[in-house]
C-alpha positions, 0 to 999 in steps of 0.5 A: 497156249504162247508160242514155245521156243525148241532146240531141233534133234538133228541141227540144234537150232532153235525152232517154234512152236506157235499156238495154232501149232499146238490145237493141230497137235492136240487135234491129231493127239500127237506130241509136239515135234522135237525135229524143227521144220526143214530137218522134217522135210528133209527127213521125210524126203530121205525115203523118196528115192524118185530118180535113181535106178537100178537093174535087178530080178525080181525075188518072186519070180526072178524076171529081170527089172529096173527097182529102185532099190540096188540088189544087194540092198537088204530089202525083199523086192518084187516086181509090180505085176508080182506085188499088186496082182501075186498070190501073196499076203502081207499078213503072212508077215505078221508077227506079236508085239514085244513090250520088252523091246522097242516098237521101232526095231520090230517095225525094222525087222517087219521092214526086212521081211515083207516085198516092197513093189520095185518102184512106186507105181499105181501099176494098174492105172499105167500103159508102157511107162516102165522106167518111172518112178511115183506116179500113176495114171499115165500112158508113153512115159519114161523116165519121169517122176511125181507124175499124174494123168500124163501120156508121152512126157519124158525126164521130167518131174512134178508133171499133171495132165500133161501131154506131149513134152519133155524136160520140164520141172512142174508143169499141170494142164500142158502140152509141148513143151520143152525145157521149162519151170513152173510152167502149167496151162499152155502149149509150145512153151520152151526154156520159160520159167513161170509161164501160164496161159501161154501158147508158142512162147520161148525163153520168157519169164512170170508171163500170163496170157501172152503168144507169139513171145520171144525172151519176155519179162512181167508180161500179161496178155500180149502178142509178138513180144521181143524182149519186151518190145511190141512188134508187127507179126513180120519183124517178130517172125523175122528176127526169131528166124534170125536166131536160128532155134533149130541149131545149138549155136542159136539156142545157146545165144538165146539163152545169154542174152535172156537171162540177163535181161530178166536182170534188168526186171524186178521179180515177184516176192513170192511165186503164186496166186487166187491164195488167202492168208498164206505164205510160201513159194510156187502155192496157187489157191490156198487158205491159211496156208503157211510155209509152204512149198509147191502146193496147190489147192490147200487149205488150214496147212502149214510146213507142206510141199509137193502138193500138186492134186486138191483139195487138200485140208487140214494137214501139217508136214504132209509132202507130196500128192493130195487128191482129197487128203484130209488130215494128215501129219508126217506123212510121204506120198499119202493121198487119193482120199487118205484121211487122218494118217500119220507117221506114214509113207506111200500110204493111198486109196480110198478107205485109207485113215487112221493109220499109224507108221505105216508104209505101202498100205492100200484100202486100209484103215486103223493099221499101226507098224503095217507095211504090204497090206491091202483092203486090212483092219485093226493090224498091228505089225501086220497081225489081225485083231478085234477092233477092242483088241488093237485099241487096247495094244495100240495105246499100249505101245505108244505108252511104250514108244514114249519110256522106252524109245529109239536111240539112234546111232548119233543119239537122238531120241525116237518116240512117238510123234516122230517120223520114221529114224532115218536108218529105216529109210530103205536107200542111202541118203544120194540116191535120194530127193533129200539130196537134191533140196538139202545137198551134203558132202559124203562126208556130212552125212555121215557125220550125221548119221545118214547112209552115202552109197559109192557104187558106180551106176553107169558104166557104159562108155560113149562112143560119140563127144557131143562137138560131133553131133550135128549142129541142127535137128534138121540133120539129125538121121535116125542113127542117132539113136544109136549112140551113146553120148558122153554128157557135156557136163558130167561125162557120163554116158547117156542115149535119144530114145526115139519118143525124145528125137520125135519130140525134137524134130516137132519142136524144131529143136536140136539136140540135148547136149547134158545128160538126163541128171544135169538137164534135171539139176540146171532146172532145179538150179533155176527154182528157189529152195524151200527157204524163206526170208523177210526181207523188205520192197526194193522199189523205192519209197516202199516199206512194205515187208514180205517173207520170201524166198528169195535170200538177202544176197540174191542179185535179183530185183524183189518186189512186193505183191502191190510194186509188183502189180504196178509194173507189170505190162 
């Protein structure tokens, strides 16, 4: 089949569907999408509220809990202890399918009657990590999101196998790190971007295998380098000491001097390595993977994002996780052996397969339109059927969805083959992860038919301004743990916790002057957005073209792979 152009239902821009895309849709037995790839990605992210947490009570045991759902949200919420180990069964909410009504209307009624867990956690694998979300196999983690197999990780996002680290964005197999963006396989790396296999490296970018380096760019296997200048050990240590990085002033000086230096050196058109026939950014060890963003170990995939645990194979439009996922389409937070699953959110564990339009179904197979089911099979709207009855009813519902689709308030049409409608998200737009990658104003969101939450979250009154914080971490006493500090960026109140202070003393780095949310936003700003542009290599004489996430109006000098490799030291 040839390439076909279509108009997106949401943004009304033109997008193309290629021959290999049609082959995938035929293999998955789904119709082609009616939304463009970016709108499909945005839509999935609208169902993930990672960071906006609230205090409320469990609707079963009435214990006070921290939850991703506001107290006034129209959803039943159980604490994780009640949801995971309680005496309730999702099958008790079963209902018959009514062919005279749209499937999505009936699913919405089920959604508002079945309890959801307070947070998206693999609860039974976690120790002392209550203030976290989208996380599993962790110990002593705090305000950390999208994390696996980690210990003592604070204020971070997308971490796998991390230990004793804080304020990092995307990290794997690292320890004792702080204020990094996309650094892995490293130890004692601070304020750095895209550094791997490094030790004792600070304020650096795109370094590999380096040790004891400061303000460096594009170095390989170097030691005792200062702004790319080779020094003797004694001279390096003397210069490092002169910056007084234990002080706020020293850290700010380092930031002011290193960022302009970075712009004098070439940037590679994409971040990644060990990829074959693949396109995207922040991708590693992938084959035949196209239009990817923050992915690891993917094969025969397209339009996937935040895949942090390999292997992943034969998936399209899949956001977050991995770990043995195969044949997934239009899914978010699905993994750990899940297979042949479509249009689902938060379904995982071995035995998860052949599921469609499901939420929080665990170790279940052949499920359609189910929520909160564990170790079940052949269910529709949480009702149990025989295998033959299930297959007959599933075929009928799909036919009904095509002939009698759901239509939302903006007259977008939702037939079989699309992810859940926007209004089925349990969070509002500015609470969701979508707002981080696709920022909208309140007016823009409402015009698109998205909900918006105007509630004020943080009402604590600061007791100390950042100007009154100690300049050096060496002067900080434990009394600081009692202070409520006003963020220098947004004015919101925040605190320093004991585990945080212990790490900062270990790192010999000063107290942060901004709240965790503003620090996260600043790290996000150091990453490229998930959009690709066709550009030419900027090295004089080179005619190579490539797809890159560096927009044409950006200040960086961007090189193709070949030219970049010639430049690195």
